C-alpha positions in Angstrom: 0.0 0.0 0.0 1.4 3.3 -1.0 2.1 5.9 1.7 0.3 9.2 1.4 -0.3 12.3 3.5 -3.8 11.3 4.4 -2.7 7.9 5.8 -0.1 9.7 7.9 -2.8 11.8 9.5 -4.8 8.7 10.2 -2.0 7.0 12.1 -3.0 6.5 15.7 -6.7 7.0 15.1 -7.6 3.4 15.5 -5.5 2.9 18.6 -7.1 5.9 20.2 -10.5 4.5 19.3 -9.7 1.2 21.0 -8.4 3.1 24.1 -11.5 5.3 24.4 -13.8 2.2 23.9 -12.1 0.6 26.9 -12.2 3.8 29.0 -15.9 4.3 28.7 -16.5 0.9 30.3 -14.3 1.8 33.3 -16.4 2.3 36.5 -14.1 5.2 37.7 -14.7 7.0 34.4 -18.4 6.4 34.5 -18.5 7.9 38.0 -16.9 11.1 36.6 -19.9 12.3 34.6 -18.1 15.2 32.9 -15.2 13.0 31.7 -17.6 10.2 30.7 -19.8 12.5 28.6 -16.6 13.9 26.9 -15.2 10.4 26.2 -18.5 9.0 24.8 -18.7 12.0 22.5 -15.2 11.3 21.3 -16.0 7.6 20.9 -19.0 8.5 18.7 -16.9 10.8 16.5 -14.0 8.3 16.2 -16.4 5.4 15.4 -17.4 7.0 12.1 -13.8 8.0 11.2 -12.4 4.6 12.0 -15.1 2.9 9.9 -14.4 5.2 7.0 -10.6 4.8 7.4 -10.9 1.0 7.3 -12.9 1.3 4.1 -10.2 3.6 2.7 -7.4 1.2 3.5 -9.4 -1.7 1.8 -9.7 0.4 -1.3 -6.0 1.2 -1.4 -5.2 -2.5 -0.8 -7.5 -3.5 -3.6 -5.7 -1.1 -6.0 -2.3 -2.4 -5.0 -3.5 -6.0 -5.5 -4.9 -5.2 -8.9 -1.6 -3.4 -9.9 0.4 -6.4 -8.8 -1.8 -8.7 -10.9 -1.4 -6.5 -14.0 2.4 -6.5 -13.5 2.8 -10.2 -13.1 -0.1 -11.9 -14.8 -0.3 -12.8 -18.5 -3.7 -14.4 -18.6 -5.9 -11.8 -20.5 -9.1 -12.7 -18.5 -7.3 -12.2 -15.2 -5.7 -9.0 -16.4 -9.1 -7.7 -17.5 -10.7 -8.5 -14.1 -7.7 -6.8 -12.3 -8.1 -3.7 -14.5 -11.8 -3.5 -13.7 -11.0 -3.9 -10.0 -8.5 -1.1 -10.0 -10.8 1.2 -12.0 -13.7 0.6 -9.7 -11.7 1.2 -6.5 -9.9 4.3 -8.0 -13.3 5.8 -8.9 -14.4 5.5 -5.2 -11.2 7.1 -3.8 -12.0 10.9 -4.2 -15.3 10.7 -2.4 -14.0 8.7 0.5 -10.9 10.9 0.8 -13.2 14.0 1.0 -15.3 12.4 3.7 -12.2 11.6 5.7 -10.9 15.1 5.4 -14.2 16.5 6.8 -14.2 13.9 9.6 -10.6 14.9 10.5 -11.8 18.5 11.1 -12.5 18.9 14.9 -16.2 19.2 15.3 -17.8 21.9 17.4 -18.3 20.3 20.9 -21.6 22.1 21.1 -23.1 20.6 18.0 -24.6 17.5 19.6 -26.5 19.5 22.2 -30.1 20.4 22.4 -30.9 24.0 21.7 -32.8 27.0 23.1 -34.5 28.8 20.2 -35.4 32.5 20.8 -37.4 34.5 18.3 -38.1 38.2 18.9 -40.0 40.8 16.8 -37.7 43.5 15.6 -38.4 46.7 13.5 -41.9 46.8 12.0 -44.4 47.0 14.8 -47.3 44.6 14.6 -46.1 43.2 11.3 -42.8 42.2 12.9 -44.7 40.3 15.6 -46.7 38.5 12.9 -43.5 37.6 11.1 -42.0 36.3 14.3 -45.1 34.1 14.6 -44.5 32.9 11.0 -40.9 32.0 11.8 -42.1 30.1 14.9 -44.5 28.0 12.8 -41.7 27.4 10.2 -39.3 26.1 12.8 -41.9 24.0 14.6 -42.8 22.3 11.3 -39.1 21.8 10.4 -38.4 20.3 13.8 -41.4 18.0 13.5 -40.0 16.8 10.1 -36.7 16.0 11.9 -38.5 14.1 14.7 -37.3 16.7 17.3 -39.4 17.7 20.3 -40.3 21.4 20.7 -41.5 22.8 24.1 -42.5 26.4 24.4 -40.9 27.9 27.6 -42.3 31.4 27.5 -44.0 33.8 25.0 -45.5 37.2 24.7 -48.1 37.7 22.0 -48.3 40.6 19.6 -51.4 42.9 19.6 -52.3 41.8 16.0 -51.1 38.2 16.3 -47.8 36.5 16.3 -45.3 37.0 19.1 -43.3 39.9 20.5 -41.0 37.1 21.7 -41.1 33.4 22.2 -38.6 31.0 23.7 -38.6 27.3 22.8 -36.5 24.3 23.9 -35.7 21.9 21.0 -34.5 18.4 21.9 -33.2 15.7 19.6 -30.1 14.5 17.7 -27.6 17.1 16.7 -30.1 19.9 17.2 -27.7 22.8 17.9 -25.3 21.7 15.1 -28.2 22.0 12.6 -30.1 25.1 13.9 -27.1 27.3 14.8 -27.0 28.6 11.2 -30.4 30.3 11.8 -29.0 32.8 14.3 -29.3 36.4 13.1 -31.8 38.9 11.7 -34.5 37.6 9.3 -36.1 40.3 7.1 -39.5 40.1 5.4 -40.8 42.1 2.5 -44.5 41.9 1.9 -47.9 43.7 2.2 -48.8 43.4 5.8 -52.3 42.3 6.9 -52.4 45.6 8.8 -51.7 47.7 5.7 -54.7 49.3 4.0 -53.0 50.9 1.0 -51.4 47.7 -0.4 -47.9 48.9 0.1 -44.9 46.5 0.6 -43.3 46.9 4.0 -40.0 45.7 5.3 -40.0 44.2 8.8 -37.6 42.1 10.8 -37.3 39.5 13.5 -34.2 38.2 15.3 -33.5 34.5 15.9 -31.0 33.3 18.5 -30.0 29.7 18.8 -28.1 28.7 21.9 -26.7 25.3 22.9 -28.6 24.0 26.0 -26.3 23.7 28.9 -26.1 20.5 30.9 -26.2 20.6 34.7 -22.4 20.0 34.9 -21.5 22.7 32.3 -21.9 25.6 34.7 -21.9 26.0 38.5 -25.0 27.6 40.1 -25.5 28.1 43.8 -29.1 27.0 44.0 -29.4 28.3 47.5 -29.1 31.8 46.2 -31.9 31.5 43.8 -35.1 33.5 44.8 -38.3 31.8 43.6 -41.7 33.3 43.1 -44.9 31.5 41.9 -47.8 33.0 40.1 -51.0 32.0 38.3 -50.6 31.4 34.6 -52.7 33.8 32.5 -54.5 32.8 29.3 -57.8 31.2 28.3 -58.9 27.7 28.9 -59.0 25.3 31.9 -59.9 26.0 35.5 -56.4 25.1 36.5 -54.9 27.9 34.6 -56.3 30.6 36.8 -56.6 28.8 40.1 -53.2 27.1 40.6 -49.9 29.0 41.0 -48.1 26.8 38.5 -46.0 29.6 36.9 -42.5 30.1 38.4 -40.2 33.1 38.4 -36.5 32.9 39.5 -34.1 35.7 40.3 -30.4 35.0 40.5 -27.5 37.3 41.0 -24.6 36.4 38.8 -21.1 37.9 38.3 -20.1 37.9 34.7 -16.5 36.6 34.6 -15.8 38.4 31.3 -16.8 41.9 32.7 -16.6 41.4 36.4 -20.1 43.1 36.7 -22.9 41.5 38.8 -26.3 41.3 37.2 -29.7 40.0 38.2 -31.1 37.3 35.9 -34.9 37.0 35.8 -36.5 34.0 34.2 -40.2 33.0 34.0 -41.6 29.7 33.0 -45.3 28.8 32.5 -44.6 25.9 30.2 -46.6 23.2 32.1 -49.3 23.1 34.8 -46.8 21.3 37.0 -44.9 23.7 39.2 -41.9 21.3 39.8 -41.5 20.8 36.1 -41.6 24.5 35.5 -38.9 25.0 38.1 -36.7 22.4 36.5 -37.1 24.0 33.1 -36.5 27.5 34.5 -33.2 26.1 36.0 -32.3 24.7 32.6 -32.8 28.1 31.0 -30.7 29.7 33.7 -27.9 27.3 33.1 -28.1 27.9 29.3 -28.1 31.7 29.8 -25.0 31.7 32.0 -23.3 29.1 29.8 -23.9 31.2 26.7 -22.6 34.4 28.4 -19.5 32.6 29.7 -18.7 31.0 26.4 -19.4 34.0 24.1 -15.7 34.9 24.0 -14.9 31.3 23.0 -17.5 31.5 20.2 -16.2 34.8 19.0 -12.6 33.5 18.9 -13.7 30.4 16.9 -15.6 32.7 14.5 -12.6 35.0 14.0 -10.2 32.1 13.4 -12.5 30.6 10.8 -13.2 34.0 9.2 -16.6 32.6 8.1 -19.8 34.5 7.5 -21.8 31.3 7.7 -21.7 30.6 11.5 -20.2 33.5 13.3 -22.6 33.7 16.2 -23.2 37.3 15.4 -26.9 37.7 16.2 -27.1 41.3 14.8 -26.2 40.3 11.2 -28.9 40.3 8.5 -28.8 36.7 7.2 -31.9 36.1 5.2 -34.7 38.0 3.3 -38.2 36.6 2.7 -39.6 38.5 -0.3 -43.3 37.6 -0.7 -44.2 39.6 -3.8 -41.5 37.7 -5.8 -41.9 34.4 -3.8 -38.2 34.6 -3.2 -35.9 33.5 -0.3 -32.3 34.8 -0.2 -29.6 33.8 2.3 -27.1 36.7 2.1 -24.2 34.7 3.6 -23.8 32.4 0.7 -25.8 34.1 -2.0 -28.4 31.3 -1.9 -31.6 32.2 -3.7 -34.7 30.1 -4.4 -38.2 30.8 -5.5 -40.2 28.4 -3.3 -41.0 30.8 -0.5 -44.3 29.1 0.6 -42.7 25.7 0.9 -39.8 27.3 2.8 -42.0 29.0 5.4 -43.9 25.7 5.7 -40.8 24.2 7.1 -38.9 23.0 4.0 -35.6 24.7 5.0 -33.2 21.7 4.9 -31.8 22.5 1.5 -30.7 25.9 2.6 -29.1 24.5 5.8 -27.3 21.9 3.7 -25.8 24.6 1.5 -24.7 26.5 4.6 -23.0 23.4 6.0 -21.3 22.8 2.7 -20.1 26.4 2.6 -18.7 26.2 6.1 -17.0 22.9 5.6 -15.3 24.3 2.5 -14.0 27.2 4.6 -12.8 24.8 7.3 -11.0 22.7 4.7 -9.2 25.8 3.4 -7.7 26.3 6.9 -6.3 22.8 7.1 -3.2 21.4 5.4 -5.2 18.7 3.6 
């Protein structure tokens, strides 16, 4: 088998895979939850790389075997079979080499996490709130198509419909790694339902996608949390108005990046079960602190990649929804399609796929492969 740069990079991968597979069965490792989670994540990443590496080695071995047959064999039938074998294996090499290169790029450790999805109406008054409601439905339908679970943590309705803001927790496989590309300002151009003159207005809504923090990601002194309970508002059900199931937490937290203490206020009326609401409010508190503490890390990663695809900049205008022309444009990658209705009905995977491809291309440029 010929030596090549890619094989040099793969040396040691399989031995590390065997080492990690042994470690995750060690009782002392299992008892250390933080280390165990990190190692199981590494094992999952290595598993796919090792399987692809073994397939790559088999292809190279098949090519070498065919070349040896062509050099030493005189039988025309055997030579023809060897040539077909070599051609078939050679044709598969580029795709598998590209796959290995992408797998060798360190993945974002946040990608496998669940996500907190926050949508807020921006400029545009009532129409912005209606648009925020449209985006909410779009993401709910998309998440449903992926088999993910969406739970609304809190919301504030707009006067003419939609939402001034809504916060949702999305759980499933690789949620943050998929939805993170949606963070930023979404702009809509259309004749609003509130417009009487038939004029096209431009409104906006902001989307923030945050990785949901696990209990061991951040340290919170739960004894310092101040809890209040209140009756959930809204129509329907006697329990809504008679039971104090809504919870509100207040927590003083010192931002390690600025040294300034600030009060965090979080409300949760997600369920009619007060203990569950407390648990989910705590989850949002952990995520909020985790996001703040890791913002510098996210900024550093973004600046190193020099990418416009996934910078974490929530103030950047990323996409325009033009209703008169039925057009969707993602400004980061100059992606334009004319199936707006299907898009807002949750068919957004193609756009996300293009964003992933664009980011992977930029990642590959920064490697030596």
